[in-house]
N, C-alpha and C positions, 0 to 999 in steps of 0.2 A: 528698883532699878539700882545700878550704880555703876558708874563708867569713869576713868581715869580720863584726865586732861592732855596724858602721855600719847592714849589707844586710838590708834589713824583707822582702825576700824570701820564699815560702812556701816554697820551701827551703832558704835558712839559717835559717827560724825553727825547721824539721826538726832542720834539724843539730844546734842547739842544746839541742834539749829532750830529744832521743829518747836514750836509753839505751846510750850506745856500746856498754857491757864486754856488754848485753844482745843485739845487736845480732851482735857481732862472735863471742859464744856461740853463737848459731845459723849464721850464715855458714859455721862451723869443722863443725859436722854436715850438714851439707848439703856440704863438700866431703869430708868424711868419706864420704857416701852417694855421692860420683861415685867413689872409688876402691871403696869395694866393690863396686860396680855390675860394674866391670871384672875382679876375684875372683871371682864369685860367674852372673853372667848368659852368660857366652859357652859356659859345657857343658851349659846349661839349654835354651837357645838351639839350641844342635846338636843337644841329644836330640828340639826336636820340628822339627828338621830349616828351622829359618830362616839367616839369618847370621848369623856367629859374636857380632857385635855389635849388632844387631838392640832387643836390651834395650838395654847401653848408651847408643844411639844415642836411645832413647827416655829415658832417667833423665836426659839431658846436656838435652834438647829442655823436659822436664816442668819440672825443677829451672830452668832459667832463665828458665821463665815463671812457675812460684812465687817465684822471687826477686823477680821484676818483680811480679805483685801483693801479694805481702807488705812492700817500700817503698810503693809507691802507696797502700793500705792505713792504713800508720801514720803517713800523713802528716795521718789524719783527725782531726777533736777529736772528741769523743765521745760529744756527739749527733748527728754525723752516722756516728760508728759505729754506733751505736744505729738510726737510721733506716733506715741502710744493714743491717742485721743482720734487718729486719724486712722487707726487700721480698727478701731471699734465702732466711729459713723458709718467705716465704709460697711463693717458686716451688719451693720445698723437699720441701716438705709437696705441693706438687700434683702433685711428679716421684713422690713416693712412691706416691703415690695411682693413681699413670699408671703405676708399675711394676705394684701387684697387676693392673690391666687387661693391659696390654698388653707388661711384661717376659717375658722368655723364662725359664723356670725351668731354672736347673745344681745340677746337685746337692739336687734338693730344694729349692732358694731362688730366688727370685722378687728380688734385689737391685740388675739395672742396667738402662739404657733406651739400648737400641742409636739415637743419631743421626749419620747421615751416617756410618756403618758404625762409630764411637766406641763406646765402651762407658763410660757416664756412672751411676754411685754418687749418688741424689739423696741420702741415708743421711749421704752425710759430709759433705756442704756444710750439711746442717742441723745436723749438731751444735755448728759455734762462733757461727752465727745465736741455735739452740735457749738458748744459754748467755748470752747476752746479753739479749737478751728478757727473759730468766726473770729473770735479775739488776735488770732496770727494774720488774718485778712486781712485786719481795717489797723491793727498796729501797722504792718505793710504798707499797707496802703498810703502812710505818712512817710515812712519810710525810705518808701522805694516809688516816687512816682513811675517810673517807664512802666511797672509793672500791675498788670492791670486788677486788682486785689481785691480793688471795694463792690467795681461792677460782680467778683468772686462771687464775695459775701453774700451780695442782694442776691447771686442766683442759689446758692446754697442755702436761705433763707428760704426762696419761696420754692423750693426743691422738697425740703423738710417739711415746710407748711401745707404743700400739697398733699404730701404721704400720709399726713395729720386728719387732712378734713377728708379725703375721702376715705376717711373709715369708719364712720367721721368720730372723731375724740379732738370737738373743740374745746371744751378745756384745754387740754394740753396744746392746743393752740397759741388761745389766749395766752398762755403761759408764756414759750417759748416768742411768741411776740412781743409781751413788755417785757424779758427780757435781753432780747433782741436791741429792741428800742436803745434800751437803756448803755447798752455796751459802744451805740451806734453814736451817742451824746458825747460818751466818757472817750470817744477816738479822737474825738476834737472835734467835730462832724458840726456844719453851721446850723442852727437854733432852728432856721426854716427847713433844714435835712429832719432833724429830727421831727417838728412840727407836722412836716409833708409824712415818715414814717406812722407816725401816732393816727393820724387819721385817716389813712390806709385802713389800718388794724381796727378803726374805731368802723370804716364801709365794710370791713371784712365781716365784724360782729352782727352784723345790720343786716350780711347775705347771710349767712350763715342762719339768723332768726325768720329770714326770709325762705333757703330752704332747704330744712332739714327743719320736717315736724316737732322731732325728740327734743329740738332748742326754744323750737317755738310754745312746746307745752307748759315746758320747764319756767321760761321766762312768768307766762301767758301765770300760771299758779304763783308765781314769786310777788307780782306784782296785783294779781286779783285771784287768791287763794278758794281752790274747789276741793272737792274730794279728791282722793287719788293717792295711790302710791308714795311718790315721792311727796307732795306737801303731807302727807301722813307721819312719813320721819322724818321731818322738820318740825311737825308741832313738837313732835315727842321730844324731839331732842332741845326744843326750847323750853320745855315743861318739865327736863331735865334741872336746868338751873336755876329756875321756881323751887323746885324741890330738896335742891343741895344745899339753899341758901348758900352763907358766906363760907361754911367751917363743915360741910356736907354729912350724909349721912353714913358714915364708915364705912370702911372698904370693904366688900362684900354685900350691903344691906342697899344696893339701889335696886328698886323691880323696871323701871324703863328699858333697859337695858335687854332684858327677854323678850319687850314688843319692840325691840329693832332692830331690825333683817339684819343691817351693815354694823353693830352695835361694835363690832371687831375692827372693820377698817373704817372706811368712812366718819360715823359717828361715835367714834371711841373716847372727842373731845368732850362729845355731851356725858359720857360714862364718868369721867373723868371731872365732870360738873356734880351728876348726883351723888357722886361717891366720898367724893375729896372735899367738895363746895365751889367756889371763889375764888378763892386766896389761892389754891392750887391750879387752878385755869392763868393766874393773874403770872404765878410764878414759873409757870410755861410760857407764856410766852415771850415773859421777859426773858426764860433761858434761851427760846431762839432767839431772839432780836440780839441779845449779846453776842452769841454767835458770829450775826451777820455783821452786826455793827465792830467786833470785835477784826474781823477779815477785809474788812470796809478800810479800816483803820490802815493794813498792813499795806492796803491798794496806795491811799497816798504818800505815804515813802515810798513805794516802787519806784525805781528809776527806769525799766525797762518796760516798754508798752504795752508788748503781746502777753508780760506776766501780768502786769493792774489791773488790764483789760477783762484779760481773764478769770483775775481774781471778785472784779466786780459783776460779772456776768455769772460764775460760779455761787457766788454766797449771795446775790439776787435771787438764783434760781431756787435756792434751796427755802431762804425765806416768804416768797414768794407763793411758795405750794401751802407750806404751812401754814404763812397767812391766808387763801384761799380755803382751806381746809377750817382753819377754824370760823372763818366771815361764814360759811354754809351752817355749821354747827349752831351758830347764835343769830339766824336769820336775815344774815346780811347782806347772803349771796346766795342765789338760786346756788341747785344741786350741781356739782360738779362733776363727781364720781371720783375726786383726787386724795388720795392717801397723806394723811400726818406720818413728816421723814420720821422714820426711827418706831414710832409710837403702834404704827399701824398693822396690820397683816398685810399679807403679801411677801413673797419671796422676790418676785421681780423690782418691787419699788426699793425692800427692803437693801438689796444689793444693788441697785442702781444707784440710792443714796448713798453707799458706802464709797462706791464709787466716788461720785461729785465730790464727797467730804476728803476722800482721800486724795484727788487733786488738788482740793482747798489747801489744806496742810502740808502738800510738797511746793503747791505757788506760795506760799506764803513761811516757807522757812528762812529764815534767815542766813540771807551770804554776804558774807563779805566782801568790802570793795577791792577792784582788782589789782592795788597795788598793795596794799596785805597778803593778798597771795602770793606775788612774787618771794622767789627766794633768793637771801641774802648771797652776794658771790663767794667764789670758792675762795679768794683769798681777796685782800684790799687793794685798791685800785695803786697804780704806783706813777710818779709822775713820769710820762714821757721823754725821748732824747731829745727833742729839740727846744720843751718845756725847759731843761738842764741847763742845752748850752743860753738859752737866750735870759734865763737867771744869771748864768758867771759873765755873760758879754755887758749886759748890764754895769753905767760908770757908777762907783760908790759913793756918797756924799759926802 
């Protein structure tokens, strides 16, 4: 793609201001997801009685749609990103309420809405919008002390977390809570306030253990292994790392994926381990870490507080989700049912991650200083009549 510096079109402006390195790193993750879908999905599809490449075709379709959404959103300026987030957040919150009323219960949880035969998970789309709106409120709290922005940020977080808990979706609630606490700290809040928020988050997790049987079951199986589907999947995932070794058994040569019901979603990292080895897993981990730290570097030099806090929140949302998924696969965390961005199958997750990274690319675009944006005067400034008269009346030496 080539553009002239004289081209003033919106696309040319985007090309010269977007972070190319960050964009290419994201596209590499998308391409990797397509390759891994071919490796992991056919075995699951055949087991479910579907055509062999059913999930592969869906992955290609949603990847293409996701990249289109990401690029379209990355064209926006920060104020437009905030307006889009407000609309998406309002629609998603209504969707979360509709899920509680009309959603079908699957494995004891109501998380999906069925629209024209397609399942939609509103919580996935709410996450990036929630981050951007919360970032604006936290920034306004310091810029305008007369505005009750910080209490509104607390109310928004409490409302979103409550709608996630009643589904119940404890994993997403933990993710959103961790990101919000980090944003609260970055916004300039006192360490005591951030520590109090962290304590409340830990108390909420303990409450989930007490009142949600499936959460207690997962923690009990994690700390004291017993027989059960969650544990058996986790055990097989860990075996895949042993079977794969450093370099893997080779593309398509993995066998454990045939016994993993969620090999194409929650446990695709285990498929990478068996077929491509620990080296490939470390490369993926470094790639995700690079995207996060690249975005955080942009946030470090960003003068606008709302943009800076939003960049940090979106980057951590992306990074924490990947880290949680990988932690479950290697046995460091109990099962969470959280996808690996762009690698796991899932339409809602794919499109929501694309929206997240589109907003991240938009907020990290290079924006010239205000002084550089000022146009030069049409005519050079001329000395005024008063200055001339003053100059003529000055005594000569």
